[in-house]
OpenMM code with the backbone's topology and positions (N, CA, C; nanometers):
from openmm import Vec3, app, unit

residues = "MET LYS LEU THR ILE ASN CYS LYS ILE HIS PHE LYS ARG GLY ARG ASN GLY ARG ARG ARG LEU ILE GLU GLY GLU GLU PRO ALA SER SER PRO VAL ASN PRO GLY ASN ILE PRO ARG VAL SER LYS LEU MET ALA LEU ALA ILE LYS LEU GLU LYS LEU VAL ASN THR GLY LYS VAL ARG ASP TYR ALA ASP LEU ALA ARG LEU GLY LYS VAL SER ARG ALA ARG ILE THR GLN ILE MET ASN LEU LEU LEU LEU ALA PRO ASP ILE GLN GLU GLU ILE LEU PHE LEU PRO ARG THR VAL LYS GLY ARG ASP PRO ILE CYS GLU ARG ASP LEU ARG PRO ILE ALA ALA ILE PRO HIS TRP ASN ARG GLN ARG LYS ILE TRP VAL SER MET LEU LYS GLU ARG VAL THR PRO ARG".split()
positions = [
    Vec3(-4.7923, 9.5519, 3.1642),
    Vec3(-4.8478, 9.5091, 3.0368),
    Vec3(-4.9914, 9.4611, 3.0596),
    Vec3(-5.0798, 9.5065, 2.9766),
    Vec3(-5.2209, 9.4745, 2.9871),
    Vec3(-5.2586, 9.3814, 2.8731),
    Vec3(-5.3328, 9.2722, 2.9071),
    Vec3(-5.3721, 9.1735, 2.8067),
    Vec3(-5.5241, 9.1601, 2.8077),
    Vec3(-5.5871, 9.1694, 2.6925),
    Vec3(-5.7313, 9.1549, 2.6799),
    Vec3(-5.7602, 9.0457, 2.5781),
    Vec3(-5.8490, 8.9551, 2.6172),
    Vec3(-5.8886, 8.8473, 2.5260),
    Vec3(-6.0375, 8.8611, 2.5012),
    Vec3(-6.0764, 8.8622, 2.3767),
    Vec3(-6.2175, 8.8686, 2.3382),
    Vec3(-6.2585, 8.7353, 2.2780),
    Vec3(-6.3573, 8.6741, 2.3380),
    Vec3(-6.4125, 8.5507, 2.2810),
    Vec3(-6.5533, 8.5324, 2.3352),
    Vec3(-6.6304, 8.4540, 2.2636),
    Vec3(-6.7671, 8.4272, 2.3055),
    Vec3(-6.7669, 8.3021, 2.3927),
    Vec3(-6.8475, 8.3089, 2.5004),
    Vec3(-6.8606, 8.1956, 2.5911),
    Vec3(-7.0074, 8.1782, 2.6295),
    Vec3(-7.0387, 8.0630, 2.6812),
    Vec3(-7.1715, 8.0385, 2.7376),
    Vec3(-7.1593, 7.9311, 2.8453),
    Vec3(-7.2620, 7.9206, 2.9272),
    Vec3(-7.2637, 7.8218, 3.0334),
    Vec3(-7.3530, 7.7053, 2.9945),
    Vec3(-7.3124, 7.5891, 3.0404),
    Vec3(-7.3907, 7.4685, 3.0149),
    Vec3(-7.3935, 7.3875, 3.1439),
    Vec3(-7.5075, 7.3256, 3.1719),
    Vec3(-7.5185, 7.2421, 3.2918),
    Vec3(-7.4490, 7.1094, 3.2666),
    Vec3(-7.3623, 7.0742, 3.3581),
    Vec3(-7.2915, 6.9466, 3.3486),
    Vec3(-7.3498, 6.8464, 3.4447),
    Vec3(-7.2700, 6.7495, 3.4832),
    Vec3(-7.3132, 6.6490, 3.5794),
    Vec3(-7.3436, 6.7146, 3.7129),
    Vec3(-7.4375, 6.6579, 3.7827),
    Vec3(-7.4771, 6.7052, 3.9154),
    Vec3(-7.5232, 6.8505, 3.9138),
    Vec3(-7.5648, 6.9006, 3.7991),
    Vec3(-7.6179, 7.0361, 3.7914),
    Vec3(-7.5128, 7.1460, 3.7925),
    Vec3(-7.3879, 7.1089, 3.7916),
    Vec3(-7.2823, 7.2104, 3.7919),
    Vec3(-7.2773, 7.2831, 3.6594),
    Vec3(-7.2506, 7.4112, 3.6682),
    Vec3(-7.2404, 7.4913, 3.5466),
    Vec3(-7.0975, 7.4833, 3.4943),
    Vec3(-7.0860, 7.4672, 3.3634),
    Vec3(-6.9543, 7.4630, 3.3006),
    Vec3(-6.9432, 7.5785, 3.2031),
    Vec3(-6.8277, 7.6311, 3.1915),
    Vec3(-6.8005, 7.7396, 3.0989),
    Vec3(-6.7581, 7.6778, 2.9661),
    Vec3(-6.8277, 7.7127, 2.8593),
    Vec3(-6.8007, 7.6576, 2.7269),
    Vec3(-6.7613, 7.7723, 2.6346),
    Vec3(-6.6546, 7.7512, 2.5601),
    Vec3(-6.6113, 7.8534, 2.4655),
    Vec3(-6.6909, 7.8399, 2.3366),
    Vec3(-6.7252, 7.9527, 2.2772),
    Vec3(-6.8001, 7.9536, 2.1526),
    Vec3(-6.9413, 8.0029, 2.1750),
    Vec3(-7.0117, 8.0209, 2.0656),
    Vec3(-7.1489, 8.0707, 2.0738),
    Vec3(-7.2416, 7.9618, 2.1264),
    Vec3(-7.3457, 8.0048, 2.1936),
    Vec3(-7.4452, 7.9119, 2.2447),
    Vec3(-7.5262, 7.8573, 2.1277),
    Vec3(-7.5410, 7.7238, 2.1212),
    Vec3(-7.6182, 7.6675, 2.0104),
    Vec3(-7.7637, 7.7134, 2.0176),
    Vec3(-7.8231, 7.7293, 1.9011),
    Vec3(-7.9632, 7.7723, 1.8954),
    Vec3(-8.0511, 7.6629, 1.9538),
    Vec3(-8.1429, 7.7021, 2.0395),
    Vec3(-8.2320, 7.6028, 2.1001),
    Vec3(-8.3447, 7.5708, 2.0030),
    Vec3(-8.3886, 7.4453, 2.0086),
    Vec3(-8.4974, 7.4042, 1.9208),
    Vec3(-8.6294, 7.4529, 1.9806),
    Vec3(-8.7263, 7.4869, 1.8957),
    Vec3(-8.8535, 7.5360, 1.9481),
    Vec3(-8.9278, 7.4258, 2.0238),
    Vec3(-8.9908, 7.4628, 2.1324),
    Vec3(-9.0654, 7.3677, 2.2143),
    Vec3(-9.2134, 7.3794, 2.1792),
    Vec3(-9.2747, 7.2655, 2.1507),
    Vec3(-9.4175, 7.2642, 2.1196),
    Vec3(-9.4971, 7.2914, 2.2466),
    Vec3(-9.6026, 7.3718, 2.2373),
    Vec3(-9.6827, 7.3992, 2.3571),
    Vec3(-9.7659, 7.2780, 2.3975),
    Vec3(-9.7939, 7.2691, 2.5246),
    Vec3(-9.8797, 7.1622, 2.5739),
    Vec3(-9.8023, 7.0413, 2.6217),
    Vec3(-9.8775, 6.9446, 2.6731),
    Vec3(-9.8195, 6.8220, 2.7265),
    Vec3(-9.8624, 6.7021, 2.6440),
    Vec3(-9.7740, 6.6046, 2.6360),
    Vec3(-9.8082, 6.4793, 2.5698),
    Vec3(-9.9103, 6.4084, 2.6584),
    Vec3(-10.0222, 6.3614, 2.6019),
    Vec3(-10.1232, 6.2936, 2.6849),
    Vec3(-10.0643, 6.1731, 2.7583),
    Vec3(-10.1091, 6.1537, 2.8800),
    Vec3(-10.0578, 6.0442, 2.9628),
    Vec3(-10.0815, 5.9087, 2.8980),
    Vec3(-10.1948, 5.8932, 2.8305),
    Vec3(-10.2254, 5.7648, 2.7680),
    Vec3(-10.1257, 5.7358, 2.6550),
    Vec3(-10.0731, 5.8385, 2.5898),
    Vec3(-9.9705, 5.8183, 2.4872),
    Vec3(-9.8429, 5.7657, 2.5507),
    Vec3(-9.8086, 5.8209, 2.6662),
    Vec3(-9.6891, 5.7746, 2.7375),
    Vec3(-9.7068, 5.6311, 2.7851),
    Vec3(-9.8270, 5.5988, 2.8331),
    Vec3(-9.8533, 5.4622, 2.8789),
    Vec3(-9.8490, 5.3624, 2.7635),
    Vec3(-9.8977, 5.4037, 2.6466),
    Vec3(-9.8935, 5.3164, 2.5290),
    Vec3(-9.7484, 5.2870, 2.4914),
    Vec3(-9.6658, 5.3905, 2.4909),
    Vec3(-9.5235, 5.3719, 2.4597),
    Vec3(-9.4566, 5.2825, 2.5646),
    Vec3(-9.4941, 5.3014, 2.6902),
    Vec3(-9.4393, 5.2183, 2.7973),
    Vec3(-9.4784, 5.0726, 2.7778),
    Vec3(-9.6028, 5.0468, 2.7429),
    Vec3(-9.6487, 4.9093, 2.7219),
    Vec3(-9.5691, 4.8424, 2.6100),
    Vec3(-9.5442, 4.9152, 2.5030),
    Vec3(-9.4666, 4.8605, 2.3910),
    Vec3(-9.3250, 4.8279, 2.4362),
    Vec3(-9.2646, 4.9186, 2.5115),
    Vec3(-9.1284, 4.8986, 2.5612),
    Vec3(-9.1215, 4.7799, 2.6570),
    Vec3(-9.2173, 4.7705, 2.7491),
    Vec3(-9.2167, 4.6610, 2.8456),
    Vec3(-9.2376, 4.5263, 2.7775),
    Vec3(-9.3240, 4.5234, 2.6769),
    Vec3(-9.3453, 4.3988, 2.6021),
    Vec3(-9.2160, 4.3546, 2.5334),
    Vec3(-9.1428, 4.4499, 2.4834),
    Vec3(-9.0148, 4.4189, 2.4188),
    Vec3(-8.9162, 4.3600, 2.5207),
    Vec3(-8.9152, 4.4144, 2.6418),
    Vec3(-8.8274, 4.3617, 2.7467),
    Vec3(-8.8623, 4.2169, 2.7815),
    Vec3(-8.9903, 4.1863, 2.7868),
    Vec3(-9.0327, 4.0498, 2.8177),
    Vec3(-8.9984, 3.9569, 2.7017),
    Vec3(-9.0254, 4.0017, 2.5785),
    Vec3(-9.0001, 3.9168, 2.4613),
    Vec3(-8.8520, 3.8882, 2.4395),
    Vec3(-8.7654, 3.9826, 2.4741),
    Vec3(-8.6214, 3.9600, 2.4557),
    Vec3(-8.5603, 3.8829, 2.5716),
    Vec3(-8.6366, 3.8609, 2.6785),
    Vec3(-8.5867, 3.7849, 2.7922),
    Vec3(-8.5113, 3.8677, 2.8951),
    Vec3(-8.5084, 3.9988, 2.8768),
    Vec3(-8.4406, 4.0833, 2.9757),
    Vec3(-8.5165, 4.0860, 3.1069),
    Vec3(-8.6478, 4.0656, 3.0983),
    Vec3(-8.7333, 4.0547, 3.2160),
    Vec3(-8.8129, 3.9261, 3.1996),
    Vec3(-8.8273, 3.8505, 3.3075),
    Vec3(-8.8900, 3.7183, 3.2969),
    Vec3(-9.0386, 3.7259, 3.2667),
    Vec3(-9.1119, 3.8087, 3.3420),
    Vec3(-9.2568, 3.8136, 3.3243),
    Vec3(-9.3120, 3.9446, 3.3794),
    Vec3(-9.4439, 3.9571, 3.3734),
    Vec3(-9.5093, 4.0795, 3.4201),
    Vec3(-9.4904, 4.1004, 3.5702),
    Vec3(-9.4806, 3.9931, 3.6449),
    Vec3(-9.4593, 4.0054, 3.7894),
    Vec3(-9.3241, 4.0722, 3.8163),
    Vec3(-9.2228, 4.0363, 3.7389),
    Vec3(-9.0918, 4.1031, 3.7518),
    Vec3(-9.1025, 4.2505, 3.7165),
    Vec3(-9.1792, 4.2809, 3.6112),
    Vec3(-9.1987, 4.4212, 3.5742),
    Vec3(-9.2628, 4.4988, 3.6885),
    Vec3(-9.3611, 4.4370, 3.7535),
    Vec3(-9.4296, 4.5025, 3.8648),
    Vec3(-9.3326, 4.5287, 3.9794),
    Vec3(-9.2487, 4.4313, 4.0097),
    Vec3(-9.1508, 4.4505, 4.1169),
    Vec3(-9.0510, 4.5600, 4.0809),
    Vec3(-9.0021, 4.5584, 3.9585),
    Vec3(-8.9051, 4.6596, 3.9157),
    Vec3(-8.9658, 4.7992, 3.9133),
    Vec3(-9.0910, 4.8085, 3.8703),
    Vec3(-9.1579, 4.9375, 3.8615),
    Vec3(-9.2225, 4.9833, 3.9903),
    Vec3(-9.2181, 4.8957, 4.0916),
    Vec3(-9.2787, 4.9256, 4.2223),
    Vec3(-9.4270, 4.9614, 4.2095),
    Vec3(-9.4963, 4.8825, 4.1268),
    Vec3(-9.6406, 4.8947, 4.1113),
    Vec3(-9.7003, 4.7550, 4.1280),
    Vec3(-9.8313, 4.7494, 4.1393),
    Vec3(-9.8962, 4.6193, 4.1562),
    Vec3(-9.8996, 4.5426, 4.0235),
    Vec3(-9.9155, 4.4124, 4.0347),
    Vec3(-9.9275, 4.3311, 3.9130),
    Vec3(-10.0537, 4.3679, 3.8372),
    Vec3(-10.1576, 4.4072, 3.9101),
    Vec3(-10.2824, 4.4484, 3.8449),
    Vec3(-10.2591, 4.5721, 3.7588),
    Vec3(-10.1803, 4.6663, 3.8086),
    Vec3(-10.1535, 4.7889, 3.7304),
    Vec3(-10.0728, 4.7561, 3.6054),
    Vec3(-9.9754, 4.6676, 3.6175),
    Vec3(-9.8982, 4.6266, 3.4993),
    Vec3(-9.9922, 4.5633, 3.3973),
    Vec3(-10.0847, 4.4809, 3.4431),
    Vec3(-10.1806, 4.4179, 3.3527),
    Vec3(-10.2660, 4.5233, 3.2830),
    Vec3(-10.3101, 4.6244, 3.3571),
    Vec3(-10.3899, 4.7312, 3.2958),
    Vec3(-10.3107, 4.8016, 3.1857),
    Vec3(-10.1853, 4.8305, 3.2128),
    Vec3(-10.1014, 4.8987, 3.1135),
    Vec3(-10.0765, 4.8077, 2.9935),
    Vec3(-10.0449, 4.6815, 3.0192),
    Vec3(-10.0136, 4.5896, 2.9105),
    Vec3(-10.1365, 4.5555, 2.8267),
    Vec3(-10.2556, 4.5698, 2.8839),
    Vec3(-10.3779, 4.5439, 2.8076),
    Vec3(-10.3980, 4.6458, 2.6957),
    Vec3(-10.3267, 4.7567, 2.6988),
    Vec3(-10.3325, 4.8513, 2.5865),
    Vec3(-10.2824, 4.7859, 2.4576),
    Vec3(-10.1990, 4.6834, 2.4720),
    Vec3(-10.1474, 4.6123, 2.3551),
    Vec3(-10.2535, 4.5252, 2.2885),
    Vec3(-10.3688, 4.5077, 2.3533),
    Vec3(-10.4791, 4.4305, 2.2944),
    Vec3(-10.5609, 4.5147, 2.1968),
    Vec3(-10.5336, 4.6435, 2.1925),
    Vec3(-10.6029, 4.7308, 2.0977),
    Vec3(-10.5519, 4.7059, 1.9568),
    Vec3(-10.6346, 4.7361, 1.8586),
    Vec3(-10.5960, 4.7211, 1.7182),
    Vec3(-10.4710, 4.8060, 1.6923),
    Vec3(-10.3805, 4.7584, 1.6073),
    Vec3(-10.2549, 4.8309, 1.5829),
    Vec3(-10.2749, 4.9760, 1.5382),
    Vec3(-10.3751, 5.0016, 1.4558),
    Vec3(-10.3980, 5.1384, 1.4107),
    Vec3(-10.4460, 5.2278, 1.5245),
    Vec3(-10.5215, 5.1727, 1.6180),
    Vec3(-10.5638, 5.2495, 1.7351),
    Vec3(-10.4425, 5.2800, 1.8226),
    Vec3(-10.3545, 5.1819, 1.8398),
    Vec3(-10.2320, 5.2039, 1.9168),
    Vec3(-10.1508, 5.3186, 1.8570),
    Vec3(-10.1402, 5.3186, 1.7251),
    Vec3(-10.0646, 5.4249, 1.6581),
    Vec3(-10.1300, 5.5613, 1.6800),
    Vec3(-10.2621, 5.5665, 1.6694),
    Vec3(-10.3319, 5.6934, 1.6926),
    Vec3(-10.3126, 5.7426, 1.8354),
    Vec3(-10.3117, 5.6495, 1.9305),
    Vec3(-10.2898, 5.6870, 2.0702),
    Vec3(-10.1500, 5.7472, 2.0869),
    Vec3(-10.0522, 5.6870, 2.0230),
    Vec3(-9.9145, 5.7380, 2.0331),
    Vec3(-9.9025, 5.8800, 1.9778),
    Vec3(-9.9850, 5.9137, 1.8801),
    Vec3(-9.9740, 6.0439, 1.8153),
    Vec3(-10.0932, 6.1352, 1.8439),
    Vec3(-10.1564, 6.1175, 1.9590),
    Vec3(-10.2639, 6.2087, 1.9985),
    Vec3(-10.2079, 6.3502, 2.0090),
    Vec3(-10.2895, 6.4515, 1.9779),
    Vec3(-10.2398, 6.5889, 1.9892),
    Vec3(-10.2087, 6.6248, 2.1340),
    Vec3(-10.1146, 6.7165, 2.1499),
    Vec3(-10.0773, 6.7622, 2.2832),
    Vec3(-10.1954, 6.8308, 2.3514),
    Vec3(-10.1999, 6.8182, 2.4833),
    Vec3(-10.3031, 6.8837, 2.5616),
    Vec3(-10.2509, 7.0207, 2.6018),
    Vec3(-10.3129, 7.1257, 2.5495),
    Vec3(-10.2655, 7.2614, 2.5759),
    Vec3(-10.3233, 7.3152, 2.7056),
    Vec3(-10.4510, 7.2913, 2.7296),
    Vec3(-10.5087, 7.3344, 2.8566),
    Vec3(-10.6148, 7.2353, 2.9002),
    Vec3(-10.6334, 7.2266, 3.0293),
    Vec3(-10.7320, 7.1341, 3.0829),
    Vec3(-10.6793, 6.9920, 3.0911),
    Vec3(-10.7721, 6.9001, 3.1080),
    Vec3(-10.7374, 6.7579, 3.1213),
    Vec3(-10.7226, 6.6923, 2.9848),
    Vec3(-10.6522, 6.5793, 2.9838),
    Vec3(-10.6417, 6.5003, 2.8615),
    Vec3(-10.7814, 6.4521, 2.8223),
    Vec3(-10.8161, 6.4591, 2.6937),
    Vec3(-10.9508, 6.4179, 2.6526),
    Vec3(-10.9750, 6.2675, 2.6660),
    Vec3(-10.8694, 6.1885, 2.6560),
    Vec3(-10.8828, 6.0428, 2.6655),
    Vec3(-10.7845, 5.9934, 2.7710),
    Vec3(-10.8333, 5.9084, 2.8602),
    Vec3(-10.7444, 5.8513, 2.9611),
    Vec3(-10.7443, 5.6986, 2.9481),
    Vec3(-10.6504, 5.6371, 3.0148),
    Vec3(-10.6330, 5.4923, 3.0044),
    Vec3(-10.7575, 5.4173, 3.0498),
    Vec3(-10.8256, 5.4683, 3.1498),
    Vec3(-10.9468, 5.4033, 3.2006),
    Vec3(-11.0547, 5.3957, 3.0919),
    Vec3(-11.0603, 5.4966, 3.0038),
    Vec3(-11.1586, 5.4962, 2.8943),
    Vec3(-11.1310, 5.3849, 2.7939),
    Vec3(-11.0053, 5.3427, 2.7853),
    Vec3(-10.9668, 5.2438, 2.6851),
    Vec3(-10.9819, 5.0995, 2.7325),
    Vec3(-10.9956, 5.0803, 2.8629),
    Vec3(-11.0067, 4.9432, 2.9160),
    Vec3(-11.1221, 4.8648, 2.8552),
    Vec3(-11.2444, 4.9214, 2.8480),
    Vec3(-11.3526, 4.8422, 2.7879),
    Vec3(-11.3314, 4.8146, 2.6390),
    Vec3(-11.2643, 4.9057, 2.5708),
    Vec3(-11.2374, 4.8846, 2.4280),
    Vec3(-11.1367, 4.7719, 2.4107),
    Vec3(-11.0314, 4.7723, 2.4921),
    Vec3(-10.9281, 4.6684, 2.4824),
    Vec3(-10.9845, 4.5310, 2.5179),
    Vec3(-11.0900, 4.5264, 2.5955),
    Vec3(-11.1501, 4.3987, 2.6356),
    Vec3(-11.2296, 4.3333, 2.5224),
    Vec3(-11.2584, 4.4088, 2.4172),
    Vec3(-11.3326, 4.3553, 2.3023),
    Vec3(-11.2345, 4.2817, 2.2113),
    Vec3(-11.2584, 4.1533, 2.1822),
    Vec3(-11.1611, 4.0766, 2.1046),
    Vec3(-11.1621, 4.1044, 1.9532),
    Vec3(-11.2597, 4.1796, 1.9042),
    Vec3(-11.2700, 4.2042, 1.7605),
    Vec3(-11.2219, 4.3461, 1.7274),
    Vec3(-11.1193, 4.3545, 1.6457),
    Vec3(-11.0588, 4.4844, 1.6141),
    Vec3(-11.1563, 4.5772, 1.5421),
    Vec3(-11.2417, 4.5233, 1.4558),
    Vec3(-11.3378, 4.6096, 1.3853),
    Vec3(-11.4352, 4.6766, 1.4824),
    Vec3(-11.4782, 4.6023, 1.5829),
    Vec3(-11.5663, 4.6619, 1.6844),
    Vec3(-11.4908, 4.7660, 1.7667),
    Vec3(-11.3656, 4.7345, 1.7971),
    Vec3(-11.2824, 4.8319, 1.8700),
    Vec3(-11.2724, 4.9628, 1.7914),
    Vec3(-11.2507, 4.9493, 1.6607),
    Vec3(-11.2348, 5.0688, 1.5763),
    Vec3(-11.3610, 5.1556, 1.5765),
    Vec3(-11.4775, 5.0927, 1.5700),
    Vec3(-11.6032, 5.1690, 1.5703),
    Vec3(-11.6188, 5.2473, 1.7002),
    Vec3(-11.5922, 5.1831, 1.8114),
    Vec3(-11.6039, 5.2510, 1.9412),
    Vec3(-11.4992, 5.3616, 1.9530),
    Vec3(-11.3789, 5.3332, 1.9054),
    Vec3(-11.2705, 5.4320, 1.9106),
    Vec3(-11.3073, 5.5572, 1.8312),
    Vec3(-11.3584, 5.5398, 1.7114),
    Vec3(-11.3957, 5.6538, 1.6273),
    Vec3(-11.5038, 5.7370, 1.6948),
    Vec3(-11.6019, 5.6713, 1.7526),
    Vec3(-11.7090, 5.7467, 1.8196),
    Vec3(-11.6533, 5.8204, 1.9419),
    Vec3(-11.5600, 5.7611, 2.0127),
    Vec3(-11.4990, 5.8274, 2.1284),
    Vec3(-11.4199, 5.9500, 2.0840),
    Vec3(-11.3452, 5.9363, 1.9757),
    Vec3(-11.2667, 6.0495, 1.9256),
    Vec3(-11.3567, 6.1647, 1.8835),
    Vec3(-11.4678, 6.1325, 1.8174),
    Vec3(-11.5584, 6.2380, 1.7700),
    Vec3(-11.6139, 6.3206, 1.8849),
    Vec3(-11.6448, 6.2561, 1.9962),
    Vec3(-11.7053, 6.3288, 2.1067),
    Vec3(-11.6044, 6.3967, 2.1989),
    Vec3(-11.4782, 6.3524, 2.1983),
    Vec3(-11.3834, 6.4050, 2.2971),
    Vec3(-11.2684, 6.4879, 2.2418),
    Vec3(-11.2180, 6.4533, 2.1256),
    Vec3(-11.0997, 6.5228, 2.0731),
    Vec3(-11.1434, 6.6212, 1.9658),
    Vec3(-11.1070, 6.7455, 1.9855),
    Vec3(-11.1390, 6.8470, 1.8859),
    Vec3(-11.0325, 6.8453, 1.7774),
    Vec3(-11.0681, 6.8769, 1.6544),
    Vec3(-10.9681, 6.8758, 1.5463),
    Vec3(-10.8639, 6.9838, 1.5697),
    Vec3(-10.7463, 6.9601, 1.5149),
    Vec3(-10.6328, 7.0509, 1.5310),
    Vec3(-10.6600, 7.1789, 1.4642),
] * unit.nanometer
topology = app.Topology()
chain = topology.addChain("A")
for resn in residues:
    res = topology.addResidue(resn, chain)
    for name in ("N", "CA", "C"):
        topology.addAtom(name, app.Element.getBySymbol(name[0]), res)
């Protein structure tokens, strides 16, 4: 007696990279946007997350963050100083366009002198001029 079963299957990566056999059609993959998220956008998001950890008491202070992240306290300070930027600038940094080719137009080092300015209106003027010269419109 011969038995034939027809069904759709696909493979999916499980734990430890092992492939698993899954019954049914493979789900449609979502389209991937071209390019990379700018590093400064990732650092801005990290600074927001780390500040939340300190404020909720999950981490005692920046020195603990440095130990946990295996970076120097100076580097943590540089990253956390992004929070000194005006809120609207922080938001723009989070939503900078993806870098399709070449280097990111804005890096964290470019933002250090802006973050050191205590007046948000002055920060905004410098930020706008920096964007005009470095970031091309979409």
